[in-house]
N, C-alpha and C positions, 0 to 999 in steps of 0.2 A: 503493499500500499504506499502511495506517495502521500505524506502528511502535509504537503502543501496545497494551496488552492490556485486555481487558474486565474488569469487576469479577469476573465469574465466573471468568476465567482466573487472575486474581491470588489469589483464594481458593483455587483448585485448587492453585496453586503452594505456598501456605501449608499446605494439607492434606498434600501430599506431604512437605514438610519435617518437619511434626509427626509423620507416620508413621514417617519414618526416624529421627527423634530417639528415638521410643518403641521401635522394633523392632530397630535395629542393636545388636549387643553393644557394651558400654561400650569395649572395647579394640580395636574394629574400626578398622584403619588405612586401608583402602580404597586399596591399591596400584593405580595405573593399569595397564591392560593395552595391548598393542600393537594390539589391535582393540577396537572399542567393545563394552561389555557383558561378560558372562561373567566377572565378578570373583569370585575365590574367596579373595582376600586373602592367599594364600600361607601360610595357617595350617593346622594339622593338621585342624581341624574345618570348614575353609572350604567344603568340598563340602556338608556338612549344613546349615551356615548358609545357603548359596545356596538349597538346596532348601526350607528352612523359609520363607525370605523370598519365594521364588517363589510358594509356595502362598498366602501372605498377600496378595501383590500380585494373585494370581488371584481371591482372595476379594473384593478391592476392585473388581475389574473393570478394572483398569488395564492389564493385559496385552493386552487386545483393544479398546482405546479407539476406534480408527478403523475397526475392522471394521464391516460392515453388521450391524444388529440381527438380521436373520434368520439370521445365522451366529454368534450369541452375543456380538456386539460392542455398542458403545454409539453408533455412527455419529457419534462426535465428530470434530471437525476434526483435520487433520494438525498444525495449530499446537498444539492441546491435547496431542497425542502428543509433540511436540517439547519441550513444557514438562516433561512427565513424563521424557523421555529426558535432558534437561538436568540436572534435579534428581538423578536416579539417579547420573549420571556425576560430578557435582560432589561427591557424597559417596563415590564409589567403591563404591557399594552393590552387593551381589550380588543374585541373584534375577531378573535380566533376561537372557534368552536371545535375542539379536536374530535369530539364524538362523530360529528358530521363529516368534517373535512378529511381527517386522516384515518378514521376507523370505518364508518358506514359506507362512505363513497367507494373505496376500493372493494369492499365486501360486496356491494351491489353490483359493481362492474364484473365481479367473479360469479356471483350466484343469483343476481337479480334477473327478472324478466326484462324484456326490452320496454314494456310499459312502465315498470318501476324505475328504470334508468331514465326514461323520458320525463317521468313525473317529477323526479327528485334531484337528479344530478345538477341540472341547470340552476335551480334556486339555491342549492347548496354552494355551488361555485360562485354565485353572485352575492353570497352572504345574506340571503333573504330567507332562509329556512334554517332554524336552529334545532338541534336534537339533543336528547339525553338518553341514557342507557337505563333499561329496566331489567337488570340482572339479579343483583343481591336481594336477599329477603332477610327478615329477622332471624330465621333459622337456617339460612343458606347464604353464606359468604364465601369463604375460602373453599368450602365444600359446595360449589355451585350446583352440582348435579343433584343435590337433595332438594332442589326448589320445589315448591307446592302449588304456586299460582297455576290455575287451570285455564286452558284455552280449548274448550270442547266444541267439536264441529256441530253446526246446526244448519244443515242444508249447504248453502254457498257462503256461510259465514262461520266465524268462530265466536263463542261467547266466553268472555274473559271474567274470572273472579279471582281475587287475591290481593296481595300487597307486595310492593317493592320498596326497598329503602336504600339509603345512601346514593340516591340518583343525583348526580352532579348537574347543576345548572337546570334542573327540571322546571323550576319556578319561571324561568325565562324562555323555555323551549316550546316549539310548535309540535314536535313529534317525538315519539319514544320508540327505540328499537327494543322490543320485548322478547324475552325468552320465557316460554311457559310450557307446562306439561299438557300435551294434546291427547295423550294415551293415559287415561286415569289408572290403568292397571300396570303401568310401567314403573320401573325403578331406576335410579341412577341416570346416566346420560341418555338412555334409550327413551323414546316416546316424548321428546321435546320438540317444540316447533319455534321458529324464529319469525316474528310478526312485526310489521311497521304500523304503529298505532298513532292516530291523530289525537293529540291530547285535549282537543275540544270536543271529543266524542262524549255524549251523555253517559253518566255512570263513573266518570273519572274525577277524582278529587285529590288534591295535594296538601301535605302538612309539611311546612318547612322545618328543618333541623338547624338550630344555631350551634356553630362550632365554638371552640375555646376562645377564639378571637372576637366572639360576639357578633359574627356575621352569618348570614344564611348562604350557604354554598351547596348544601344538600337538601333533599326532600324525601318524604315518603309519598309513594303514589298508590292510591287505593283504586281498585277496579271492582265495580259491582254491576254485574250483568252487562258488560261492555260488549257491544257488537262490532267485530272487526271483519271487513270483507275478505273473502278468500283470495281476492287479488293482491292482498297485502302479505301473503305468505311468501317468505323468501326461502328458496331451496325446496326440498321435498318435506312434505308433512311427516311429523315424528322423527325427522333427521336434522333438527335445528341445532344440535350440539356441534356438528361439523361447522355450520355457519358461524356459530358464536365463537368458536375456537379461532376461526379465520379473522373475525373482527378483533378479538382480543390480542391476536398476534401483532396487529398494527398499532396497538396502544402502548407497547413497552419500550419504545424509544424515549430516552429520558433526558435529552440534552437541556430541556427547560429547567430542570432542577440545578444543573451545573451553571447555567447562565445566571440563575438567581443568586447563586453563591458568588460568582464573579462580580455581580452588582454589589453584593454585600461586602466584599473585599474592598472595592472601591470606596464605599462609604466609610468603612473603617479606616482606610488610609486618610481620607479627608478629615475624619474626626480626630485622629491621633496627631495630624499635622497641626490642627487648631488647639490641641490640649497638651501643653508642654509636659505636664506631670505624667502623661501616658507614653511619652517618647523614650521607651526603654528597649534595651537589646532583647529582652525576653519577649516583648510584644512584637518586635520586628521579626524575630525568629518564628513566632506563632503564625503571623500573617504569611510569612514567606513559605512555610511548610503547607499552609492552607491553599496558597496559590498553586504550589506544585500539585497538590491533590486534585484541585479543580482542573488543571490542565490534563491530568491523567484521565479524569472523567470525561473530559471533552473529547479526547482522542478515542477513548472507548466507544463513545456514541458515534463518532464519525467512522470508526471502523465497522460498526453495524450497518451504517448507511452504505459504506463501500461494499460490504458483502452483499447487501440487498441488491445493489446495482449490478453485481456480478451474478445474481441469480442463485446465491448460496443461502440455504436455510439458516435463519438467524435466531431460532427459538431460544436456545440457551445463551447465545451471546447477548441477545436483548434482555434476558433475565439478569445476567451478570451486570450490565450497564444499569438496569433498574435498581438492583440491590445496591450497588456502589453509589449511584447518583443520589438516591434518597437518603442514604445513610450519611453521605457527605453534606447534604443540605441540613440534616438535623444537627450534625456536629458543628457545622460552620455557624448556624444560628446560636448554638450554645457558646461558642467562642466569642461571638459578637456581643452577647449579653455579658460575658466575663470582661471583655475589654472596656465596655462602656460603663460598667459598674451600675449604680442606681438609676442612672439616665436611661439605661437600656431597658428598664421595666416600665417606662412611661408610655402610655398608649396615646391614641389620637385625641383623646379628651383633654390632654394636658398641653397647655400653650407652649411649655418649654421643651416638649418632647422632640428630640432630633428627628428630622424627616417625618414629622407627624406620626411618630410611633411605629415606623416601618420595621424597626429591629424587634420590638416586642411582638408585633404581629407575626413576623417571620418565625420567631421562636415557637409561638403557639400553634402555628399551622404545620410546622415542621414534622411533628410526630405523626400526624395523619398521613403524611406523604409516604412513610414507610408501611402504611396499611392499604391505602387506595391502590386500585389497579393490580391487585395481588400482593399479599403481605410478604415481608422479607422472608419468612419461613417457606412460603410457596416458591419464591424465586430460588431459594437454596435447593428445594426439592427438583425444580426444573434443571438447574445446573448439574445436580448429582445424577439424575436419570438420563438426561439428553446430552449432557456435556461430557460427564465422566464415566457414563455407562454403568453406574452402580446398580445393584439389584434393588428392587422396590422394597424388599423386606430382608 
């Protein structure tokens, strides 16, 4: 692998930075989220800012960078896409809905009907249609195959009943990609179906979940006799596990967490330079080691993108980068709190809080990063089984 970037890629990075400088509100803080993307900034107009930026990103063609041209994309490399993701995360920019852009869209391209592609890909590419994921349940998280939400066939429709939880960005989303049990007699991964559900359908209700940082980033979704057309079935009936695994495989590139760490390091350097009593060799060494760790995480993520572009399966490599990157984010947030002392504990409500409480917010959401999109324990299992070839028992 060549660890350098082409001139075109470096120019693309500069173009993204110039766009964000011009389009983000002057007072945008860019608070990190426990999952990558879907930033609303915790402000009252955050949702509208998100939608405005999403449409502008769509106009640039950046939301569909790596999609095939025949489906409205640019057929750019996955490395180009990672450059875009890195710069968006480094600024905490809104407008990027990863469930739709990097997860559902390529899954629809692989498994969807032509009607589904025609209906959804264009509005996703234009930033006009936002999605959430309906997978986890109160009793089915890491053990996703034990889910109990039912989607039972009724003629040319499915009737959905059940509950989903930890659905990122659901309160702002238009649609939900749902995994539900369509064979009531099945167990485990068999008998599941993958459905596209319009969240405005009668019988659906949402209950927001407030995280430790005091913001609503997740929701519970309740389904009560919800009628979903047969045309919204992706893949074959009762074989949705294969589709769901394909979608999750696109989720686990994790350069966004590394980018947030790099932004954190920049803020720490700025703070220490302005605070003479913090200018010690111990603190300099701490930040230097953290910067090296961040660069390692960055290269690990770009290696996954390079492997993807070569057509090589990246399942365990992606698990390794997710494990490393989220642990790095958690460690970095703890180091930042340590370096700032009591000032690091001040949140956005305090007028003297540096960067409007950005550091405290980062620390609080960093723990969730090691759980969302597959816990660290699950990532270790993937590495052991698929990377090291170890026996399951």
